[in-house]
C-alpha positions in Angstrom: 21.2 -14.1 -27.6 17.9 -16.2 -27.8 16.0 -14.4 -24.5 16.7 -11.3 -22.9 14.7 -11.7 -19.3 13.6 -8.8 -18.1 13.4 -8.8 -14.2 11.9 -5.9 -12.4 12.2 -4.2 -9.1 9.4 -6.1 -7.6 9.6 -9.4 -9.0 12.8 -10.5 -6.9 11.4 -14.8 -7.4 13.3 -17.6 -8.2 10.0 -19.3 -9.4 9.0 -16.3 -11.4 7.4 -17.2 -14.9 10.2 -15.3 -16.7 12.4 -18.2 -15.7 10.5 -20.8 -17.6 12.5 -22.6 -20.1 15.5 -20.4 -18.8 18.7 -21.9 -20.8 22.1 -20.5 -19.6 23.7 -21.1 -22.6 21.4 -18.9 -24.6 19.7 -16.5 -22.5 20.7 -13.6 -20.2 18.8 -11.7 -17.5 18.6 -7.8 -17.0 18.4 -5.7 -14.6 18.1 -2.2 -14.1 18.5 0.5 -11.8 16.9 4.0 -12.9 16.5 6.9 -11.0 13.5 8.1 -12.7 12.0 5.4 -11.0 12.5 7.2 -7.8 11.9 10.7 -9.1 8.6 10.4 -10.9 7.3 10.5 -7.7 9.3 12.3 -4.8 9.8 9.1 -3.2 10.9 8.5 0.7 14.7 7.5 1.0 14.0 4.2 2.5 11.7 3.3 -0.2 14.5 3.6 -3.0 16.5 1.5 -0.7 14.3 -0.9 0.2 14.2 -1.6 -3.7 18.1 -1.4 -4.7 19.1 -2.9 -1.5 16.6 -6.3 -2.9 17.6 -5.9 -6.5 21.1 -6.6 -5.7 20.9 -8.7 -3.6 19.1 -10.8 -5.6 21.3 -10.2 -8.7 24.0 -11.9 -6.7 21.6 -14.9 -5.9 20.8 -15.5 -9.7 25.2 -15.1 -10.5 25.9 -17.3 -7.9 23.2 -20.0 -9.2 25.3 -19.7 -12.8 22.9 -17.3 -14.6 24.4 -14.7 -17.2 23.1 -11.2 -15.2 23.7 -7.9 -17.1 23.1 -5.0 -14.4 22.7 -1.7 -15.0 23.9 0.4 -11.6 22.5 3.7 -10.5 26.0 4.9 -10.6 27.2 2.8 -13.8 28.8 5.4 -16.0 26.4 6.8 -18.8 23.3 5.4 -17.4 20.5 7.0 -18.6 18.1 6.6 -15.5 15.8 6.1 -17.9 14.1 2.0 -17.8 13.0 2.6 -21.3 16.1 3.7 -22.5 18.2 1.7 -21.0 16.5 -1.2 -22.4 16.9 0.4 -25.6 20.3 0.5 -25.4 20.7 -3.4 -23.8 18.7 -4.6 -27.2 21.0 -2.7 -29.6 23.9 -4.1 -27.9 22.9 -7.8 -27.4 20.2 -8.2 -30.5 18.0 -10.8 -28.5 15.5 -12.7 -30.5 12.8 -11.9 -27.6 12.6 -9.4 -24.5 10.8 -11.8 -21.8 9.2 -10.1 -18.7 6.4 -11.2 -16.2 3.5 -8.4 -16.0 4.7 -5.5 -14.2 2.8 -4.2 -11.4 2.6 -0.8 -13.0 0.7 0.4 -15.6 3.4 2.8 -16.6 6.2 0.6 -16.7 4.6 -2.1 -19.0 3.8 1.0 -21.4 7.8 2.0 -20.9 8.6 -1.9 -22.1 6.4 -1.6 -24.9 7.7 1.1 -26.3 11.2 0.4 -25.8 10.5 -3.2 -27.7 8.9 -1.2 -30.2 11.4 1.0 -30.7 14.3 -1.6 -30.5 12.2 -4.1 -33.3 12.3 -6.8 -31.1 8.9 -9.3 -29.7 8.0 -8.8 -26.1 6.3 -11.5 -24.3 4.3 -10.3 -21.2 3.9 -13.6 -19.1 1.1 -14.1 -16.2 2.7 -13.1 -12.3 2.3 -16.6 -10.6 3.1 -15.0 -7.3 -0.9 -13.9 -6.9 -3.6 -16.2 -6.2 -5.8 -14.8 -8.6 -5.1 -13.6 -12.2 -6.2 -11.0 -13.7 -8.3 -12.3 -16.7 -9.9 -14.6 -13.7 -10.9 -11.4 -11.6 -11.9 -9.9 -14.7 -14.6 -12.3 -15.7 -15.4 -12.6 -12.0 -16.3 -8.8 -12.4 -18.2 -8.6 -15.7 -21.4 -7.6 -15.4 -21.6 -6.9 -11.6 -23.0 -3.1 -10.6 -20.5 -3.3 -7.4 -17.4 -5.3 -7.0 -17.8 -6.1 -3.3 -14.5 -7.6 -1.8 -16.4 -9.8 0.6 -18.1 -11.9 -2.2 -14.2 -12.2 -4.4 -12.8 -13.0 -0.9 -15.1 -16.0 -0.5 -14.6 -17.3 -4.0 -10.9 -17.3 -3.2 -11.4 -19.1 0.0 -13.6 -21.7 -1.5 -11.0 -22.4 -4.9 -8.0 -22.1 -2.6 -9.4 -24.3 0.3 -8.6 -21.9 3.2 -10.4 -21.9 6.7 -12.7 -24.8 4.8 -14.1 -27.5 7.1 -15.7 -30.1 4.9 -16.3 -26.8 2.6 -18.0 -24.5 4.8 -16.4 -21.9 6.5 -14.2 -22.6 9.4 -16.5 -21.8 12.9 -19.5 -21.6 10.3 -18.9 -17.6 9.6 -16.7 -16.5 6.5 -15.9 -13.4 8.4 -15.1 -12.4 11.6 -14.6 -8.6 11.3 -16.6 -7.6 14.1 -14.0 -9.2 16.6 -11.6 -7.4 15.0 -12.5 -3.5 15.7 -10.5 -3.8 19.1 -9.4 -0.5 20.7 -6.8 -0.8 23.5 -7.2 -0.6 26.7 -6.5 2.9 28.1 -3.4 1.8 29.8 -2.1 1.3 26.5 -0.8 -2.4 24.6 2.0 -2.9 27.2 5.4 -4.6 26.5 5.3 -5.4 22.9 7.2 -7.9 21.0 9.8 -6.0 18.8 10.2 -7.3 15.3 13.1 -9.2 14.2 15.7 -6.8 12.9 18.0 -7.3 10.1 21.3 -6.5 10.2 22.8 -4.5 7.2 25.2 -6.3 5.2 28.0 -4.7 2.9 25.4 -4.4 0.0 22.5 -2.7 1.8 25.3 -0.1 3.7 26.7 0.8 0.3 22.8 1.4 -1.0 22.0 3.5 1.8 25.4 5.5 1.7 24.5 5.7 -2.3 20.9 7.0 -1.5 21.5 9.3 1.4 24.1 11.0 -0.8 22.1 10.8 -4.5 18.6 11.6 -3.0 19.8 13.5 -0.1 16.6 16.1 -0.7 14.2 13.6 -0.9 11.9 12.9 2.3 12.3 10.3 4.9 15.3 8.9 7.2 17.6 5.9 6.4 18.1 5.6 10.5 15.7 2.7 11.3 16.2 1.0 7.7 15.9 -2.8 8.8 13.5 -4.3 6.3 14.2 -7.7 5.1 16.2 -7.4 1.7 16.3 -10.9 0.6 14.1 -14.4 0.5 15.8 -15.9 3.6 15.0 -12.8 5.8 11.4 -12.1 4.5 10.6 -15.9 5.9 12.5 -15.2 8.8 10.0 -11.9 9.3 6.9 -14.2 8.4 7.8 -16.8 11.3 8.5 -13.9 13.7 5.3 -12.3 13.2 3.6 -15.8 13.5 4.9 -16.8 16.8 4.9 -13.4 18.6 2.6 -11.0 16.6 -0.5 -12.8 14.8 -2.3 -13.9 18.5 -2.7 -10.5 18.8 -3.4 -9.2 15.1 -6.8 -9.5 14.6 -8.3 -7.6 17.8 -6.1 -4.6 17.6 -5.5 -4.5 14.0 -7.4 -1.1 13.6 -5.9 0.4 16.7 -3.6 3.2 17.2 -1.2 4.1 19.8 1.5 7.3 19.9 5.0 6.4 19.6 4.0 2.7 18.3 4.7 2.0 15.0 4.7 -1.5 14.8 1.8 -2.5 17.7 0.8 -6.5 16.2 1.3 -5.9 13.0 3.2 -8.1 10.3 5.6 -5.4 8.2 4.9 -8.5 5.4 3.5 -6.2 2.6 6.7 -4.6 1.5 8.2 -8.3 1.4 5.1 -9.9 -0.6 5.1 -7.0 -3.0 8.9 -7.5 -3.9 8.4 -11.1 -4.2 10.5 -11.8 -1.6 8.0 -13.5 -0.3 5.1 -16.1 -1.4 1.7 -15.0 -0.4 0.9 -18.7 -0.5 3.0 -19.3 2.5 1.7 -16.7 4.5 -1.5 -17.7 4.0 -0.6 -21.2 5.0 1.5 -20.4 8.0 -1.5 -18.3 9.3 -4.0 -21.0 9.0 -1.2 -23.4 10.2 -1.1 -21.4 13.6 -4.9 -21.5 13.8 -5.2 -25.4 13.6 -2.3 -25.9 15.7 -4.3 -23.7 18.6 -1.9 -21.0 18.8 -3.8 -18.4 17.5 -8.1 -17.8 17.5 -9.7 -18.1 14.2 -10.8 -14.2 14.4 -7.0 -13.3 14.7 -6.1 -15.9 11.6 -9.1 -15.2 9.5 -8.6 -11.1 9.8 -5.0 -11.3 8.6 -6.0 -13.9 6.1 -8.8 -11.8 4.4 -6.2 -8.8 3.9 -4.1 -11.2 1.9 -5.8 -13.5 0.0 -8.8 -11.2 -0.4 -8.0 -7.7 0.1 -5.0 -7.7 -1.7 -5.8 -9.7 -4.5 -8.9 -7.6 -4.9 -7.4 -4.5 -5.2 -4.8 -5.7 -8.2 -8.0 -7.2 -9.8 -9.4 -3.2 -9.8 -6.0 -1.7 -10.6 -5.7 -3.5 -13.9 -9.5 -3.7 -14.8 -10.1 -0.1 -14.9 -6.5 1.3 -15.7 -5.5 3.8 -17.4 -8.3 5.8 -16.7 -9.2 4.7 -12.9 -6.2 7.1 -12.2 -7.9 10.1 -13.1 -11.1 9.4 -11.5 -12.5 12.1 -8.8 -15.7 11.6 -8.3 -16.3 14.0 -5.6 -14.7 16.9 -7.3 -12.2 17.0 -4.8 -9.9 20.1 -6.2 -7.4 21.3 -3.0 -3.7 21.3 -3.1 -2.3 18.1 -0.4 -0.6 20.3 2.3 3.3 20.7 2.3 3.4 19.7 6.0 2.3 16.3 4.4 5.8 16.1 3.8 7.5 17.3 7.3 5.4 16.0 9.6 4.9 19.7 11.2 1.3 20.3 12.2 -0.5 20.9 15.5 -2.9 17.6 15.1 -1.5 15.1 17.0 -2.9 12.2 15.2 -1.4 13.8 11.7 1.8 14.4 13.4 2.1 10.8 15.2 1.2 9.4 11.7 3.4 11.7 9.5 6.4 11.6 11.7 6.1 7.6 11.6 5.7 7.5 8.0 8.9 10.1 7.5 11.2 8.0 10.2 10.2 4.5 8.8 8.7 4.8 5.1 5.4 2.9 7.1 1.9 3.4 8.6 -0.3 0.6 9.3 -3.9 0.2 7.1 -6.2 2.5 10.0 -3.0 5.3 9.9 -3.6 5.4 6.6 -7.0 5.1 5.8 -8.6 7.0 9.0 -6.0 9.3 9.8 -4.2 10.8 6.6 -6.4 9.8 4.0 -9.5 10.8 6.2 -7.8 14.4 6.6 -7.6 14.3 2.6 -11.3 13.0 1.8 -12.8 15.6 4.5 -10.3 18.6 3.4 -11.5 17.8 -0.3 -7.6 17.3 -1.5 -7.3 16.0 -5.3 -7.0 12.7 -5.2 -4.8 12.5 -7.6 -2.2 14.2 -5.3 -2.9 12.0 -2.6 -2.4 9.1 -4.5 1.3 10.3 -5.5 2.1 11.2 -2.0 1.2 7.6 -0.9 3.0 5.8 -3.6 6.3 8.3 -2.2 6.4 7.8 0.8 5.4 3.7 1.7 8.0 1.3 1.2 5.5 -1.1 0.7 3.7 1.1 -2.6 3.9 -0.4 -5.8 1.1 0.9 -8.1 -1.4 -1.7 -8.3 -2.0 -1.7 -4.8 -1.8 1.7 -3.4 -3.4 3.4 -6.3 -6.8 1.4 -5.7 -6.7 1.7 -2.0 -6.3 5.5 -2.2 -8.5 6.4 -4.9 -11.6 3.7 -4.3 -11.1 2.9 -0.8 -9.8 6.3 1.2 -10.8 9.1 -1.3 -14.0 7.4 -2.4 -12.7 9.2 -5.9 -14.2 5.8 -8.1 -17.5 6.6 -7.1 -17.9 3.5 -5.2 -16.6 0.8 -7.4 -14.6 -0.5 -3.8 -16.4 1.1 -1.3 -20.0 1.4 -1.3 -19.8 4.7 0.6 -17.5 7.0 2.1 -15.2 6.2 4.7 -16.0 9.5 7.1 -15.8 9.9 10.6 -15.0 12.7 12.9 -12.4 13.1 15.5 -14.3 11.1 17.9 -12.9 7.8 15.5 -9.9 8.8 16.1 -10.1 9.3 20.3 -12.0 5.6 20.3 -9.2 3.8 18.4 -6.2 5.4 19.7 -4.6 7.6 22.3 -3.9 10.7 19.8 -6.3 12.6 21.0 -5.3 12.8 24.7 -1.6 14.8 23.5 -4.0 17.2 21.5 -4.6 20.8 21.6 -8.0 19.9 19.6 -11.2 18.4 21.3 -12.7 16.0 19.3 -15.7 16.1 20.5 -16.1 20.0 19.4 -17.1 21.2 15.7 -16.5 24.9 16.6 -14.3 26.9 18.4 -10.6 27.2 18.3 -9.7 24.1 19.9 -12.5 22.4 17.9 -10.9 19.1 16.0 -10.4 20.2 12.5 -11.6 16.4 11.7 -14.8 17.2 13.7 -15.1 20.5 11.6 -14.6 18.8 8.6 -16.7 16.0 8.9 -19.4 18.3 9.0 -18.7 20.5 6.3 -17.9 17.7 4.1 -21.4 16.2 5.0 -23.3 19.3 4.1 -21.2 20.1 1.1 -22.3 16.4 -0.6 -25.7 16.5 1.2 -27.7 15.9 -1.9 -25.6 13.2 -2.8 -24.7 11.6 0.2 -28.3 11.3 0.6 -29.0 8.6 -2.6 -27.2 6.3 -0.6 -28.6 3.7 1.9 -25.5 3.8 4.0 -24.8 7.5 4.6 -28.8 7.7 5.8 -28.0 8.0 9.6 -25.1 10.2 8.9 -27.5 12.9 6.6 -30.2 12.4 9.4 -27.9 13.6 12.2 -26.9 16.6 10.3 -30.4 17.6 9.6 -30.6 17.2 13.3 -28.3 20.5 13.7 -29.8 23.7 13.9 -30.7 24.7 10.8 -28.4 28.2 10.9 -25.4 26.4 12.1 -25.5 24.8 8.9 -26.1 27.7 7.3 -23.2 29.9 8.9 -20.5 26.7 8.6 -17.6 28.3 6.8 -16.8 26.7 3.0 -14.5 23.8 3.2 -11.9 25.8 1.0 -11.5 28.6 3.7 -11.3 26.3 6.3 -8.8 24.3 4.3 -7.0 27.7 4.2 -7.1 28.2 7.5 -5.7 24.5 8.9 -2.8 25.1 6.2 -2.2 28.3 7.6 -2.3 27.2 11.4 -0.5 24.0 11.0 2.3 25.3 8.6 
């Protein structure tokens, strides 16, 4: 064997650089299902099933095209359930001249492959991942020497480089960013009838995987009842077409909105397919721009979505590979509290948390504002250890691959990186959730109150957070107004506010 070509579970694209120069007479593809990849964090059943089903469908695709595929299934006899150990065994059995892989999306996995190659005494060639707009080295050149890495400036460079939403070299409509138009809340009557996302029937492969996961990972969190994620490239492109036609026209305006028992609203549900490389982000961006050029959606709707793909998604990957591995251990705000056990059950009296957690457990999904300004906000205000928060997010969402999840959690959500990604902590009281959703109307807590039995825990903890970090936050120009509001409170009220740790313990007891 000349090359043993490694295809990881989040690298399921036909045009991967790993297949450059592939010779069916000399090379073979190696894929492996390892239980360790689902247990190093307590992964949601739907997340496990999505990876396994997509991998098995890709193996079938490669086999049909005449590739030799060496595939280790989870239920194979003598599966060690370790990616590193399985690769070592494959090297000992087939003795390839070289191992070839595309850049993994996880620092830990990269290390596992390097250790296996070293142990087997076989060279490992790591090729660039062409599925991204921006190579890691290019991002690092952009980041070099900058005190702050603001996504907006990076986003503009990506737009220029790839000629996205430009007219004669200038931003379409005369502005780079339509974020102001993309913060709308839904009317009090709610969203009305919503177009249901396209569903994908479970074929024999997917059904078998669901049964396997249900049996093998029965104690893991989450449900498989609602599993209908795209598991092939064809399904992913159908999901893209469905989003562009039915939900993109309202996406930008309502991308930050939340509503009871409405998990999807106008969101794309495409991140999982893109992160597994079933869907090329270039196709996604091109489709959104075409919808604008064809007059089917407004510029604000298209730009708000495109910014997430060519801007934010590329930016967080650059941050991850620029600062890892030490980035995962950052804790700039000194948060030490344990993640509440009810994050795994959804059993809480806070309606916003109940809605978001139940949705997460039912579908393995929550959109970015539910993650940032509900579960993430709670953890930030309560002083939860950011590493525990990161591990929870990595475990429970079907689109979670570490390169995208970790920076979003450590940097954006928890401000644990001290300002590398965000210019200030994203903190708010319960009034923000009340403004952007109808969650508070069904809750026992009042978002306007910070004291008393019916005080909203978010509002209480918001003022405690400001008080706890007052001196540090006062140095941040973007926090001055909030600190000024804190200073307007009566001095005794500030001094008598219960310590954050006591409040956190009380909340955990209330909502257990």
